[in-house]
C-alpha positions as CSV (number, residue, x, y, z in Angstrom):
1,M,-9.6,22.7,14.7
2,G,-5.9,21.8,15.3
3,L,-4.2,18.9,13.4
4,T,-4.0,16.7,16.5
5,T,-7.7,17.3,17.4
6,L,-8.7,16.6,13.8
7,R,-6.6,13.4,13.7
8,N,-8.1,12.1,17.0
9,S,-11.6,12.9,15.8
10,L,-11.0,10.9,12.6
11,A,-9.6,8.0,14.8
12,E,-12.8,8.0,16.9
13,R,-15.0,7.9,13.9
14,L,-12.9,5.1,12.6
15,W,-13.3,3.1,15.8
16,R,-17.0,3.5,15.7
17,Q,-17.2,1.9,12.3
18,R,-16.2,-1.5,13.6
19,T,-18.4,-4.4,12.7
20,D,-20.2,-6.5,15.3
21,G,-17.1,-8.8,15.2
22,G,-14.8,-6.0,16.2
23,A,-12.9,-5.5,12.9
24,W,-13.6,-3.4,9.7
25,G,-15.1,-4.0,6.3
26,Y,-15.8,-2.0,3.1
27,G,-18.9,-0.3,4.5
28,T,-20.6,-3.6,5.1
29,K,-20.7,-6.3,7.9
30,Q,-18.3,-8.4,5.9
31,E,-14.9,-8.0,7.6
32,A,-11.9,-7.6,5.3
33,T,-8.1,-7.6,5.7
34,E,-7.3,-4.3,4.0
35,P,-9.6,-2.0,6.0
36,T,-8.8,-3.8,9.2
37,S,-5.1,-3.5,8.7
38,L,-5.2,0.2,7.7
39,A,-7.5,0.9,10.7
40,L,-5.2,-0.8,13.1
41,L,-2.1,1.0,11.7
42,A,-4.0,4.3,12.2
43,L,-5.3,3.6,15.6
44,G,-2.0,2.1,16.8
45,A,-0.2,5.4,16.2
46,C,-2.5,7.5,18.5
47,A,-3.4,7.4,22.1
48,T,-7.2,7.3,21.8
49,R,-7.4,3.5,22.2
50,S,-5.9,1.2,24.8
51,S,-3.4,-1.6,23.9
52,Q,-5.9,-4.1,25.2
53,E,-8.6,-2.9,22.9
54,L,-6.3,-3.0,19.9
55,G,-4.8,-6.3,20.9
56,G,-8.2,-7.9,20.6
57,V,-8.5,-6.7,17.0
58,V,-5.0,-7.8,16.2
59,A,-5.8,-11.2,17.4
60,R,-8.9,-11.2,15.2
61,L,-6.8,-10.3,12.2
62,E,-4.3,-13.0,13.1
63,S,-7.1,-15.6,13.2
64,W,-7.8,-15.0,9.5
65,Q,-4.4,-16.1,8.4
66,K,-4.2,-19.2,6.3
67,R,-2.0,-22.2,6.9
68,D,0.3,-21.2,4.0
69,G,1.0,-17.8,5.8
70,S,-1.2,-15.7,3.6
71,W,-4.3,-13.6,4.3
72,P,-7.6,-13.7,2.3
73,A,-9.1,-10.5,1.1
74,F,-12.2,-11.1,3.2
75,A,-12.5,-12.9,6.6
76,G,-13.5,-16.5,6.2
77,D,-12.7,-16.7,2.5
78,D,-11.6,-20.3,1.9
79,G,-9.9,-19.5,-1.4
80,E,-6.3,-18.6,-2.0
81,G,-4.4,-15.9,-0.2
82,S,-4.4,-12.3,-1.5
83,W,-2.3,-9.1,-1.9
84,A,-3.5,-7.9,1.5
85,T,-1.0,-10.3,3.1
86,A,1.6,-7.6,2.8
87,L,-0.6,-5.1,4.7
88,A,-1.4,-7.6,7.4
89,A,2.4,-8.3,7.8
90,I,3.2,-4.6,8.1
91,T,0.4,-4.3,10.7
92,L,1.6,-7.2,12.8
93,A,5.1,-5.8,12.9
94,Q,3.9,-2.3,13.9
95,L,1.5,-3.6,16.6
96,G,3.5,-6.4,18.1
97,G,1.7,-9.4,16.5
98,D,2.8,-13.0,16.7
99,S,6.3,-13.3,15.2
100,G,5.7,-16.7,13.8
101,R,2.7,-15.5,11.9
102,L,4.6,-12.6,10.6
103,T,7.5,-14.8,9.4
104,R,5.1,-17.1,7.6
105,A,3.4,-14.2,5.8
106,L,6.8,-12.8,4.6
107,E,7.8,-16.3,3.4
108,W,4.6,-16.5,1.4
109,L,5.3,-13.1,-0.1
110,L,8.8,-14.1,-1.0
111,S,7.8,-17.3,-2.7
112,A,4.7,-15.9,-4.5
113,R,5.0,-16.0,-8.3
114,C,2.9,-14.4,-10.9
115,R,2.1,-15.9,-14.3
116,E,5.0,-14.1,-15.9
117,A,7.4,-16.3,-13.7
118,N,6.4,-19.3,-15.9
119,W,8.2,-19.7,-19.2
120,F,5.0,-20.7,-21.0
121,W,3.2,-17.5,-19.9
122,R,6.2,-15.4,-20.8
123,W,6.2,-16.8,-24.3
124,K,2.4,-16.5,-24.5
125,L,2.4,-12.9,-23.4
126,R,5.2,-12.0,-25.9
127,A,3.8,-14.0,-28.8
128,F,0.0,-13.6,-28.5
129,D,-1.3,-11.6,-25.5
130,N,0.7,-8.6,-26.5
131,K,-1.9,-5.9,-26.5
132,A,-0.4,-4.5,-23.4
133,Q,3.2,-3.3,-23.7
134,F,5.4,-4.6,-20.8
135,D,8.3,-6.9,-20.3
136,P,6.9,-10.2,-18.9
137,A,10.3,-11.2,-17.6
138,K,10.0,-8.5,-14.9
139,F,7.2,-9.5,-12.5
140,G,5.9,-8.5,-9.2
141,W,2.8,-9.6,-7.3
142,G,-0.9,-9.9,-8.3
143,W,-4.1,-9.4,-6.4
144,I,-4.3,-13.2,-6.0
145,P,-1.9,-16.0,-7.0
146,D,-1.6,-17.2,-10.6
147,T,-2.5,-13.9,-12.1
148,V,-0.3,-11.3,-13.8
149,S,1.5,-8.5,-11.9
150,W,-0.3,-5.4,-10.8
151,V,1.1,-2.1,-9.4
152,I,-0.5,-1.8,-6.0
153,P,0.0,-5.4,-4.9
154,T,3.6,-5.2,-6.0
155,A,4.2,-2.0,-4.2
156,F,2.8,-3.2,-0.8
157,A,4.8,-6.5,-1.1
158,L,7.9,-4.5,-1.7
159,I,7.2,-2.2,1.3
160,A,6.7,-5.3,3.5
161,L,9.9,-7.0,2.3
162,Q,12.0,-3.9,2.6
163,Q,10.8,-3.0,6.1
164,L,10.8,-6.5,7.5
165,A,13.5,-8.5,5.7
166,S,15.3,-9.1,9.1
167,W,12.4,-11.3,10.1
168,L,13.3,-13.9,7.4
169,D,15.8,-16.6,8.1
170,R,17.2,-16.5,4.6
171,D,20.2,-15.4,2.7
172,R,19.6,-11.6,2.3
173,R,20.7,-11.9,-1.3
174,Q,17.5,-13.9,-2.0
175,V,15.4,-11.2,-0.5
176,D,17.2,-8.4,-2.3
177,A,16.9,-10.3,-5.6
178,R,13.1,-10.5,-5.2
179,I,12.9,-6.8,-4.3
180,S,15.0,-5.9,-7.3
181,L,12.8,-7.9,-9.6
182,G,9.6,-6.4,-8.3
183,T,11.1,-2.9,-8.5
184,A,12.2,-3.6,-12.1
185,M,8.5,-4.5,-12.9
186,L,7.3,-1.2,-11.5
187,L,9.9,0.8,-13.5
188,D,8.9,-1.1,-16.6
189,R,5.2,-0.4,-16.1
190,A,5.5,3.4,-15.4
191,C,3.2,5.5,-17.6
192,V,4.7,7.4,-20.5
193,G,4.3,10.9,-18.9
194,G,5.0,9.8,-15.3
195,G,3.2,7.9,-12.6
196,W,1.5,4.5,-12.6
197,N,-1.8,3.1,-13.8
198,A,-3.3,0.0,-12.2
199,G,-1.2,-2.4,-14.1
200,N,0.1,-1.3,-17.6
201,K,1.4,1.7,-19.3
202,V,0.2,1.1,-22.9
203,V,-2.8,-1.0,-24.1
204,Y,-3.7,-1.3,-27.8
205,Q,-0.9,1.2,-28.5
206,V,-2.8,3.8,-26.4
207,P,-0.8,5.3,-23.4
208,L,-2.8,4.9,-20.2
209,Q,-3.3,7.7,-17.7
210,P,-1.7,7.4,-14.2
211,H,-3.8,7.2,-11.1
212,I,-3.0,9.1,-7.9
213,D,-3.3,6.3,-5.4
214,A,-1.3,3.8,-7.5
215,T,1.4,6.3,-8.2
216,A,1.7,7.3,-4.5
217,I,1.8,3.7,-3.3
218,A,4.4,2.8,-5.9
219,L,6.6,5.7,-4.9
220,L,6.4,4.6,-1.2
221,A,7.9,1.3,-2.3
222,M,10.6,3.0,-4.4
223,R,12.1,5.3,-1.9
224,R,15.5,3.7,-2.5
225,Y,15.2,4.3,-6.2
226,L,14.2,8.0,-6.4
227,G,17.1,8.7,-8.7
228,E,15.5,6.6,-11.5
229,R,13.9,8.7,-14.3
230,Q,10.5,7.0,-13.8
231,A,10.4,7.8,-10.1
232,R,11.4,11.4,-10.7
233,Q,8.7,11.9,-13.3
234,A,6.2,10.3,-11.0
235,L,7.0,12.6,-8.1
236,Q,6.7,15.6,-10.3
237,W,3.4,14.4,-11.7
238,L,2.0,13.7,-8.3
239,A,3.1,17.1,-6.9
240,V,1.2,18.8,-9.7
241,V,-1.9,16.7,-10.0
242,A,-2.7,15.8,-6.4
243,P,-3.4,19.4,-5.2
244,R,-6.3,19.5,-7.8
245,C,-7.9,16.3,-6.5
246,A,-11.1,16.4,-4.5
247,S,-10.8,12.9,-3.0
248,P,-9.5,12.7,0.6
249,Y,-8.5,9.1,0.0
250,S,-6.3,9.9,-3.0
251,V,-4.9,13.1,-1.4
252,G,-4.1,11.1,1.7
253,W,-2.0,8.6,-0.2
254,A,-0.3,11.4,-2.1
255,L,0.5,13.1,1.2
256,L,2.0,9.9,2.6
257,S,4.1,9.5,-0.5
258,L,5.4,13.0,-0.7
259,A,6.2,13.1,3.0
260,A,8.3,9.9,2.6
261,C,10.1,11.4,-0.5
262,R,10.5,15.0,0.6
263,R,14.2,14.6,1.3
264,A,14.6,14.2,-2.5
265,S,13.9,17.8,-3.1
266,A,13.4,20.9,-0.9
267,G,10.4,21.8,-3.0
268,F,8.5,18.7,-1.8
269,S,8.5,20.0,1.7
270,D,6.4,22.9,0.6
271,S,4.1,20.5,-1.3
272,V,3.6,18.4,1.9
273,A,2.6,21.5,3.9
274,R,0.1,22.6,1.1
275,M,-1.3,19.2,0.7
276,S,-1.8,18.8,4.5
277,D,-3.9,22.0,4.4
278,Q,-5.7,20.7,1.4
279,L,-6.6,17.5,3.1
280,T,-7.8,19.3,6.2
281,A,-10.1,21.5,4.1
282,L,-11.5,18.5,2.2
283,L,-12.3,16.7,5.4
284,A,-13.9,19.8,7.0
285,G,-16.1,20.5,4.0
286,A,-17.3,16.9,3.4
287,K,-20.9,16.1,3.9
288,A,-21.0,12.4,3.2
289,P,-19.5,9.9,5.8
290,F,-16.1,8.4,5.0
291,D,-15.4,4.7,4.8
292,A,-12.8,3.0,7.0
293,C,-10.0,3.0,4.5
294,T,-10.3,6.7,3.8
295,L,-10.4,7.6,7.5
296,A,-7.4,5.4,8.2
297,V,-5.4,6.7,5.3
298,C,-6.1,10.3,6.3
299,C,-4.9,9.6,9.9
300,L,-1.7,8.0,8.6
301,A,-1.1,10.9,6.2
302,F,-1.3,13.5,9.0
303,D,1.1,11.3,11.0
304,A,3.5,11.3,8.0
305,T,3.7,15.1,7.9
306,E,5.1,14.9,11.5
307,G,7.7,12.2,10.6
308,R,5.7,9.1,11.5
309,N,5.2,7.2,8.3
310,V,4.2,3.6,8.7
311,F,5.0,2.8,5.1
312,E,8.4,4.4,4.9
313,V,11.2,2.0,3.8
314,P,14.8,2.2,4.8
315,S,16.9,4.3,2.4
């Protein structure tokens, strides 16, 4: 099966996983922002669905936005906004969503502050809650407001702000300062041997092991900073570890990341080709069905090998 045929087959399987409401969830009827955003990004890049069909789902995603500009993790959640706001913003920009909604989402991301932004929490984290080794003055974004920074929410927020800063009617220096602060947080949280864990690098004086998906998504956000030692180590770690992984979801994210970073080294181009073959083999040999996020990430990964990377940021 050729790559285009495989990609379109994955897209059709993804489309058939929609809920009765027309969006996507985590394998249940409960619709959610992350799988819906990823699915729309994947389907919007291929010709298997009409713009009218996708437009209806984009409108459904837009309807979940809160008054403050954020998106909940799950449709209908009346709590606070979530990290998935960044993914929804990237999706609206790619698929021609409402510009006002997109601007409000970016403003929410720009104004979001984690606990480390408060002087009391910085003091508390330094003086008492110091089991995890990190600099609380360097903060990014959390899964939900009023929590500490985590790697994946920070990475997606940085991708959204770097891709879409022109939508904001603000002094660009404000946007750049927030991007720099979030990037400093990622550099500070990098694992000792390279890569990123979910949130910290050392807990109870024990170095934590990196995760493939967290490392790959962080690197997508740090394309401008590939000269930093932590980024170079992460790229090297990812290129070695990902080819031994049996999870299509993780390999898909690794492929997206290495495809975006392959200009950093000629050797990464070979890694991209090998990992594309690896992902094809994993998908062909799988017996269990894949969830929406996995199908979408795999579609986007194959697109990235051909130069169409929805998460690539300007260099």
